[in-house]
C-alpha positions as CSV (number, residue, x, y, z in Angstrom):
1,M,-31.1,-39.1,-53.2
2,K,-33.9,-37.1,-51.6
3,L,-33.1,-34.0,-49.7
4,S,-34.8,-35.4,-46.6
5,T,-32.5,-38.4,-46.8
6,I,-29.5,-36.2,-47.1
7,A,-30.7,-34.1,-44.1
8,V,-31.2,-37.2,-42.0
9,S,-27.8,-38.6,-43.0
10,V,-26.1,-35.3,-42.1
11,A,-27.9,-35.2,-38.8
12,V,-26.9,-38.8,-38.0
13,I,-23.2,-38.0,-38.9
14,L,-23.2,-34.8,-36.8
15,G,-25.0,-36.6,-34.0
16,A,-22.4,-39.5,-34.1
17,S,-19.6,-36.9,-34.1
18,V,-21.0,-35.1,-31.1
19,V,-21.6,-38.3,-29.1
20,G,-18.2,-39.7,-30.1
21,G,-16.5,-36.4,-29.5
22,S,-18.2,-36.1,-26.1
23,W,-17.2,-39.6,-25.1
24,Y,-13.6,-39.0,-26.2
25,T,-13.6,-35.6,-24.4
26,G,-14.9,-37.3,-21.3
27,K,-12.0,-39.7,-21.4
28,Q,-9.6,-36.7,-21.8
29,I,-11.2,-34.9,-18.9
30,E,-10.0,-37.6,-16.5
31,S,-6.4,-37.3,-17.5
32,Q,-6.4,-33.5,-18.0
33,Y,-8.1,-32.6,-14.7
34,Q,-5.1,-33.6,-12.7
35,Q,-2.9,-31.4,-14.9
36,W,-5.3,-28.4,-14.3
37,V,-5.2,-29.2,-10.5
38,D,-1.4,-29.2,-10.6
39,I,-1.4,-25.8,-12.2
40,G,-3.9,-24.6,-9.6
41,N,-1.7,-25.9,-6.7
42,T,1.3,-24.2,-8.2
43,E,-0.6,-20.9,-8.0
44,L,-1.9,-21.7,-4.5
45,K,1.6,-22.3,-3.3
46,K,2.3,-18.6,-3.7
47,L,0.1,-18.1,-0.6
48,D,2.8,-19.6,1.5
49,I,4.5,-16.2,1.9
50,Y,1.4,-15.0,3.8
51,G,1.5,-18.0,6.1
52,I,-1.4,-19.7,4.3
53,Q,-1.1,-23.3,3.0
54,A,-3.6,-24.3,0.4
55,E,-3.9,-27.4,-1.7
56,I,-6.5,-29.1,-4.1
57,K,-6.6,-32.8,-3.5
58,N,-8.7,-36.0,-3.5
59,I,-10.1,-35.5,-7.1
60,R,-13.0,-37.7,-8.0
61,V,-14.4,-37.9,-11.5
62,E,-17.7,-39.6,-12.4
63,R,-17.9,-39.7,-16.2
64,H,-21.0,-39.9,-18.4
65,F,-21.6,-39.6,-22.1
66,F,-22.2,-35.8,-22.3
67,S,-20.9,-34.7,-19.0
68,S,-18.9,-35.5,-15.9
69,D,-19.2,-34.7,-12.3
70,V,-15.9,-33.8,-10.6
71,Q,-15.5,-33.4,-6.9
72,Y,-12.4,-32.4,-5.0
73,D,-11.2,-31.0,-1.6
74,L,-9.6,-27.6,-1.2
75,A,-7.7,-27.7,2.1
76,V,-6.6,-24.4,3.6
77,K,-4.6,-23.8,6.7
78,G,-3.3,-20.5,8.3
79,I,-6.3,-18.2,7.8
80,E,-5.7,-15.3,10.3
81,G,-2.8,-17.3,11.8
82,N,-5.3,-20.1,12.7
83,A,-3.8,-23.6,12.8
84,E,-7.1,-25.1,11.9
85,V,-7.4,-26.8,8.5
86,Y,-10.6,-25.8,6.6
87,T,-11.7,-28.3,3.9
88,F,-13.8,-26.7,1.2
89,K,-15.7,-29.0,-1.1
90,G,-15.5,-28.4,-4.8
91,N,-18.3,-29.5,-7.1
92,D,-17.7,-29.1,-10.9
93,K,-20.3,-30.0,-13.5
94,V,-18.3,-30.6,-16.7
95,Q,-20.1,-30.5,-20.0
96,H,-18.1,-32.4,-22.6
97,G,-17.0,-30.9,-26.0
98,P,-16.6,-30.4,-28.8
99,F,-20.0,-28.8,-28.4
100,P,-21.0,-28.7,-24.7
101,I,-24.8,-28.7,-24.3
102,N,-24.9,-25.6,-22.1
103,R,-23.0,-23.6,-24.8
104,L,-25.4,-24.8,-27.5
105,T,-28.4,-23.6,-25.6
106,S,-26.6,-20.2,-25.4
107,L,-26.0,-20.3,-29.2
108,K,-22.3,-20.7,-28.8
109,F,-21.2,-23.1,-31.5
110,S,-17.4,-22.9,-31.5
111,P,-15.8,-26.3,-30.5
112,I,-14.1,-26.5,-27.1
113,M,-12.9,-29.3,-24.9
114,A,-15.3,-28.7,-22.0
115,S,-17.5,-26.1,-20.3
116,V,-17.5,-26.3,-16.5
117,K,-20.0,-25.0,-14.0
118,N,-17.9,-24.4,-10.8
119,Q,-19.0,-24.4,-7.2
120,I,-17.0,-24.4,-3.9
121,I,-18.9,-25.0,-0.6
122,A,-17.4,-23.8,2.7
123,P,-17.1,-26.1,5.7
124,E,-19.3,-25.4,8.7
125,A,-16.4,-24.0,10.7
126,F,-15.7,-21.3,8.0
127,R,-19.3,-20.0,7.8
128,S,-18.7,-17.5,10.6
129,Y,-16.7,-15.7,7.9
130,L,-19.0,-16.3,5.1
131,K,-22.6,-16.3,6.5
132,Q,-23.6,-18.8,3.9
133,D,-22.7,-22.2,2.4
134,E,-21.3,-21.2,-1.0
135,L,-17.9,-19.5,-1.2
136,L,-17.5,-19.5,-5.0
137,S,-19.6,-20.1,-8.1
138,G,-18.9,-19.6,-11.8
139,N,-18.2,-20.9,-15.2
140,T,-15.1,-22.0,-17.0
141,D,-14.5,-22.9,-20.7
142,L,-11.5,-25.1,-21.5
143,S,-10.1,-25.3,-25.0
144,Y,-8.2,-28.3,-26.5
145,S,-5.0,-26.3,-26.4
146,G,-5.3,-25.8,-22.7
147,D,-6.6,-22.2,-22.7
148,T,-9.2,-21.3,-20.0
149,N,-11.6,-18.4,-19.7
150,G,-14.5,-17.7,-17.5
151,Q,-16.1,-15.8,-14.6
152,F,-16.2,-16.5,-10.8
153,V,-18.2,-14.9,-8.1
154,I,-16.7,-15.0,-4.6
155,N,-19.3,-14.2,-1.9
156,T,-18.8,-11.6,0.8
157,I,-16.2,-12.6,3.5
158,E,-16.2,-11.0,6.9
159,S,-14.3,-11.4,10.2
160,V,-14.5,-9.7,13.5
161,G,-11.7,-10.0,16.2
162,E,-12.4,-11.4,19.6
163,K,-12.3,-7.9,21.2
164,E,-14.1,-6.4,18.3
165,D,-11.3,-3.8,17.8
166,S,-10.2,-5.5,14.6
167,S,-12.1,-6.7,11.6
168,F,-12.1,-7.0,7.8
169,K,-14.9,-7.3,5.2
170,I,-14.5,-8.0,1.5
171,D,-17.7,-7.5,-0.4
172,K,-18.7,-9.8,-3.2
173,I,-15.9,-10.2,-5.8
174,N,-16.4,-10.7,-9.5
175,L,-13.4,-12.3,-11.1
176,N,-13.0,-12.6,-14.9
177,F,-10.1,-14.4,-16.6
178,D,-8.7,-15.4,-20.0
179,L,-5.6,-17.5,-19.7
180,N,-3.5,-19.8,-21.9
181,R,-2.1,-23.1,-20.8
182,L,0.9,-21.4,-19.1
183,Q,-1.5,-19.2,-17.1
184,E,-0.5,-16.2,-19.1
185,G,-3.2,-13.7,-19.9
186,K,-5.6,-11.3,-18.3
187,V,-7.3,-11.4,-14.9
188,E,-9.9,-8.8,-13.8
189,I,-11.1,-8.4,-10.2
190,I,-14.0,-6.1,-9.3
191,T,-15.5,-5.5,-5.8
192,P,-17.6,-2.6,-4.4
193,K,-15.8,-2.4,-1.1
194,I,-13.1,-3.7,1.2
195,T,-12.9,-2.6,4.8
196,I,-10.0,-3.3,7.2
197,K,-10.0,-2.1,10.8
198,D,-7.6,-2.4,13.8
199,S,-7.2,-0.6,17.1
200,D,-5.4,2.3,15.4
201,A,-7.1,2.9,12.1
202,L,-9.9,2.1,9.6
203,V,-9.1,1.7,5.9
204,D,-11.9,1.6,3.2
205,F,-11.4,0.8,-0.4
206,E,-14.5,1.6,-2.5
207,G,-15.3,0.8,-6.1
208,V,-12.2,-1.3,-6.8
209,K,-11.3,-2.6,-10.2
210,F,-8.0,-4.4,-10.7
211,T,-6.7,-5.9,-14.0
212,Q,-3.5,-7.8,-14.5
213,D,-2.0,-9.0,-17.8
214,T,0.9,-11.5,-17.5
215,K,3.4,-13.0,-19.8
216,K,5.9,-15.4,-18.2
217,N,9.7,-15.8,-18.8
218,A,11.2,-19.2,-18.1
219,K,14.6,-17.5,-17.3
220,Y,13.2,-16.0,-14.1
221,T,11.5,-17.6,-11.1
222,Y,9.5,-14.7,-9.7
223,L,9.6,-12.0,-12.5
224,N,7.1,-11.8,-15.3
225,E,6.2,-9.3,-17.9
226,E,3.2,-7.7,-16.4
227,D,0.7,-4.9,-16.9
228,Y,-1.3,-3.7,-13.9
229,R,-4.2,-1.4,-13.8
230,L,-6.0,-0.3,-10.6
231,E,-9.0,2.0,-10.4
232,M,-10.7,3.0,-7.2
233,D,-13.6,5.4,-6.5
234,K,-12.3,6.2,-3.0
235,L,-9.6,5.2,-0.6
236,T,-9.9,6.5,3.0
237,F,-7.6,6.2,6.0
238,T,-9.2,7.1,9.3
239,Y,-6.9,7.5,12.3
240,F,-8.7,7.1,15.6
241,E,-6.1,8.9,17.8
242,D,-6.5,12.3,16.0
243,A,-9.9,11.6,14.5
244,G,-8.6,12.6,11.1
245,T,-9.3,11.0,7.7
246,F,-7.1,11.1,4.7
247,V,-9.1,10.6,1.4
248,M,-7.9,9.7,-2.1
249,N,-10.7,10.1,-4.7
250,D,-10.8,8.9,-8.3
251,L,-7.6,6.9,-7.8
252,K,-5.9,5.5,-11.0
253,Y,-2.7,3.5,-10.8
254,N,-0.9,1.9,-13.7
255,S,2.3,-0.2,-13.6
256,D,4.1,-2.1,-16.4
257,Q,7.2,-4.2,-16.3
258,K,9.0,-5.8,-19.2
259,F,12.3,-7.4,-20.1
260,V,14.6,-5.3,-22.3
261,E,18.1,-5.7,-23.8
262,N,21.2,-6.4,-21.8
263,G,19.3,-8.4,-19.2
264,K,17.4,-5.4,-17.8
265,L,13.9,-5.1,-16.3
266,A,12.1,-1.9,-17.3
267,V,9.5,-0.7,-14.8
268,T,7.0,2.2,-15.3
269,S,4.3,3.3,-13.0
270,D,2.0,6.3,-12.6
271,L,-0.6,7.3,-10.0
272,L,-3.3,10.0,-10.2
273,S,-5.7,10.9,-7.4
274,K,-7.6,13.9,-5.8
275,I,-6.7,14.1,-2.1
276,A,-8.3,15.6,0.9
277,L,-8.2,15.8,4.7
278,I,-11.3,15.5,6.9
279,Q,-11.6,16.3,10.6
280,G,-15.1,16.3,12.1
281,D,-17.3,18.4,9.8
282,K,-14.4,20.2,8.2
283,K,-12.8,19.2,4.9
284,A,-9.6,20.5,3.2
285,E,-9.3,19.9,-0.5
286,L,-5.5,19.4,-1.0
287,G,-5.4,19.1,-4.8
288,K,-4.6,16.6,-7.5
289,F,-1.7,14.3,-6.7
290,K,0.4,12.8,-9.5
291,F,3.3,10.4,-9.4
292,D,5.1,9.3,-12.6
293,F,8.1,7.0,-12.4
294,D,10.2,4.6,-14.4
295,A,13.3,2.5,-13.7
296,E,15.7,0.1,-15.3
297,L,17.1,-2.7,-13.1
298,D,19.2,-5.8,-13.5
299,A,16.6,-8.5,-14.0
300,L,18.5,-11.4,-12.6
301,L,19.6,-9.6,-9.4
302,T,16.0,-8.3,-9.0
303,D,14.7,-11.9,-9.4
304,Q,17.2,-13.1,-6.7
305,F,16.2,-10.3,-4.4
306,V,12.4,-11.1,-4.8
307,A,13.2,-14.8,-4.2
308,F,15.0,-13.8,-1.0
309,L,12.0,-11.7,0.2
310,Y,9.6,-14.5,-0.6
311,Q,11.7,-17.0,1.4
312,N,11.8,-14.8,4.4
313,Y,8.4,-13.2,4.3
314,K,6.8,-15.3,7.0
315,N,9.6,-14.2,9.5
316,M,10.0,-10.5,8.5
317,D,11.0,-9.5,12.0
318,K,13.9,-12.1,11.8
319,M,14.9,-11.3,8.3
320,P,18.8,-11.2,8.2
321,Q,19.4,-7.4,7.7
322,K,22.9,-8.0,6.5
323,E,21.6,-10.1,3.5
324,V,19.0,-7.5,2.8
325,E,21.7,-4.8,2.6
326,E,23.8,-7.1,0.4
327,H,21.0,-7.5,-2.1
328,Y,20.3,-3.8,-2.1
329,L,24.0,-3.0,-2.7
330,K,24.3,-5.5,-5.6
331,L,21.3,-3.8,-7.3
332,L,22.8,-0.4,-6.8
333,Q,26.2,-1.5,-8.2
334,S,24.5,-2.9,-11.4
335,E,24.2,0.6,-12.9
336,P,20.4,1.0,-12.3
337,K,18.4,4.0,-13.6
338,F,15.6,5.7,-11.6
339,N,13.5,8.5,-13.1
340,F,10.9,10.2,-11.0
341,K,9.5,12.1,-13.9
342,E,6.9,14.0,-11.9
343,I,5.8,14.1,-8.2
344,S,3.3,16.9,-8.0
345,L,0.4,18.4,-6.2
346,E,-1.9,20.8,-8.1
347,N,-4.9,22.9,-7.0
348,S,-6.9,25.7,-8.7
349,Q,-4.1,28.2,-8.2
350,G,-1.0,26.3,-9.5
351,K,1.2,23.3,-9.2
352,T,4.1,22.3,-7.0
353,D,6.3,19.6,-8.4
354,L,9.6,17.7,-8.2
355,S,11.5,15.6,-10.7
356,L,14.6,13.4,-10.1
357,D,16.5,11.5,-12.8
358,I,19.3,9.2,-11.6
359,A,21.6,6.8,-13.4
360,L,24.4,5.2,-11.3
361,N,27.9,4.1,-12.2
362,K,29.5,1.0,-10.9
363,F,31.2,2.0,-7.7
364,D,33.1,0.8,-4.7
365,P,30.8,0.7,-1.6
366,K,33.5,2.4,0.5
367,M,32.8,5.6,-1.5
368,L,29.4,5.9,0.3
369,N,31.2,6.6,3.5
370,H,32.5,10.0,2.3
371,L,30.1,12.7,1.1
372,E,32.8,14.2,-1.2
373,N,32.7,11.0,-3.2
374,I,29.0,10.8,-3.7
375,V,28.9,12.9,-6.9
376,S,31.2,10.4,-8.7
377,I,28.8,7.5,-8.3
378,F,26.3,9.2,-10.5
379,N,26.4,8.7,-14.3
380,K,23.5,11.2,-14.4
381,L,21.8,13.2,-11.7
382,K,19.2,15.8,-12.5
383,V,16.9,17.4,-9.9
384,K,14.2,20.0,-10.6
385,A,12.0,21.4,-7.8
386,K,9.4,24.1,-7.8
387,L,7.3,25.4,-5.0
388,N,4.5,27.4,-6.6
389,I,3.6,30.4,-4.5
390,P,-0.1,30.8,-5.4
391,F,-0.5,27.0,-4.9
392,T,1.1,27.3,-1.5
393,K,-1.3,30.1,-0.4
394,E,-4.3,28.1,-1.4
395,F,-2.9,24.9,0.3
396,I,-2.3,26.7,3.6
397,A,-5.8,28.3,3.4
398,E,-7.4,24.8,3.1
399,V,-5.3,23.3,5.9
400,S,-6.1,26.3,8.1
401,K,-9.8,25.3,8.1
402,F,-8.9,22.9,11.0
403,D,-7.4,25.7,13.1
404,P,-9.3,29.0,12.9
405,N,-6.9,30.6,15.4
406,V,-3.9,30.6,13.2
407,P,-2.0,33.8,14.0
408,Q,-1.0,34.6,10.4
409,S,-2.9,34.6,7.1
410,P,-1.8,32.3,4.3
411,E,-0.5,35.4,2.4
412,E,1.6,36.5,5.4
413,M,3.0,33.0,5.9
414,V,4.0,32.6,2.3
415,D,5.5,36.1,2.1
416,E,7.8,35.3,5.0
417,L,8.8,32.1,3.2
418,V,9.7,34.0,0.1
419,I,11.8,36.5,2.0
420,L,13.6,33.7,3.8
421,A,14.3,31.9,0.5
422,K,15.8,35.0,-0.9
423,Q,18.0,35.7,2.2
424,Q,19.1,32.2,3.2
425,S,20.0,30.4,0.1
426,P,22.1,31.4,-3.0
427,Y,21.0,28.2,-4.7
428,L,17.3,29.0,-5.0
429,T,15.6,31.0,-7.8
430,V,12.7,33.1,-6.6
431,D,10.2,35.1,-8.7
432,D,6.6,36.2,-8.3
433,K,5.2,32.7,-8.9
434,N,7.8,30.1,-7.9
435,I,10.7,29.2,-5.5
436,G,12.9,26.5,-7.1
437,F,16.2,25.1,-8.3
438,N,17.7,22.9,-11.0
439,L,20.6,20.7,-10.2
440,E,22.6,18.6,-12.7
441,T,25.9,16.7,-12.7
442,K,28.2,16.7,-15.8
443,D,31.5,14.8,-15.8
444,G,31.8,15.0,-12.1
445,D,31.0,18.7,-11.8
446,V,27.8,20.0,-10.1
447,F,25.7,22.7,-11.7
448,I,22.9,24.5,-9.9
449,N,20.6,26.7,-12.0
450,E,23.2,26.2,-14.8
451,K,26.0,27.7,-12.6
452,L,29.1,25.6,-11.9
453,I,29.6,25.0,-8.1
454,P,33.2,25.1,-6.9
455,K,34.4,21.7,-5.5
456,K,34.8,23.2,-2.0
457,E,31.1,24.3,-2.0
458,V,29.6,21.1,-3.4
459,N,29.1,19.4,0.0
460,A,27.3,22.4,1.5
461,A,25.2,22.7,-1.7
462,L,24.2,19.1,-1.6
463,M,23.3,19.3,2.0
464,M,21.1,22.3,1.3
465,I,19.5,20.6,-1.6
466,L,18.7,17.5,0.5
467,F,17.2,19.7,3.1
468,S,15.1,21.5,0.5
469,L,13.9,18.2,-0.9
470,A,12.8,17.1,2.5
471,V,10.9,20.3,3.1
472,H,9.5,20.1,-0.4
């Protein structure tokens, strides 16, 4: 057989396979699309807690050999408390697998079920928010196993209140996703700016990048194993009454939660940011803030509490406080652990920090009514606090920029604080660099700076420590 004949035969076989596969995929699309819509509606149902009802419905599929046209309605009610129903029009162009034509032209040869070009058009009534017809555009690849990945672009959305004293604006959003059939996987959201304003304050989020990686657990309704990452160039809070602005620069926040042995949920989170205050043309650099925390909670009780909050979210002001307290108490009685590993503020001269490590025993709620019983509810309690003296001088000098008529210098103010600490409290350690204390409980006894505190002095010591923490 000639090579040319073999080549033609192979081409015919491949062509027949592609056409046959495309036709078969087109048949599958009709049955599968409703399943994908059902998954989408399950996710949209989560908006109920914000007072927004959204649903995809009226799916219409027009099937061809190599592609299908899918149209649907996205009905949304409750935007900004509005009772009006906005009906967005979805238009999807579906290129059939196993080798969608649009992927072949991009030199992507791996077989998939379909490649979809997505578009959602806003209704006329919504265009006051959108300033254009198209709300969303993008591309989605669908595998035969039910996995999806793709990219969406959501155009800028903006709203101004009737009195123009409130507004919000979300700049164009880029959304990337890679999910399996259970909607587990990674989602990434990027937007240059979000602005929210009301009569009291203005909040700006700049250079926002958020990623979420999710793995579901069928045992729990609202809890998943999740990994969050948030990065932000700048977060600013401007308060109109005092004309002051609080700024967080280079903000990085990480949070993870996973299920561990004995039915526990382990949570870790950390936050880093440079913070500053601005008033008029004056700016105070306050330093680098760090928050590092982990906890271990009863997973089932946490899931039940989250379910309760979801169910009552729309009527927060009417939420039954007795039930809230009962949920809190159940969690506290389930031997939780809370470890504030570091809460600190650092400038060029030093660092002031606090750590708090707590593990609770099972306890009778009546014990909370008497201060002398408080120590016995702790399986572990460790508190370390340090007020750095050079840091404090620099901090006061920065804040004093807003009031040039301060009667004392930062050095004089801190010197007075050191003298007061030495005179007023036997539980503080004071040296040239730091004012601080270490507290720890062992077998029901309280130790401060490694010194056993007599039972009769424990209450006074704890009150002093609580006051010191508040000042800290």
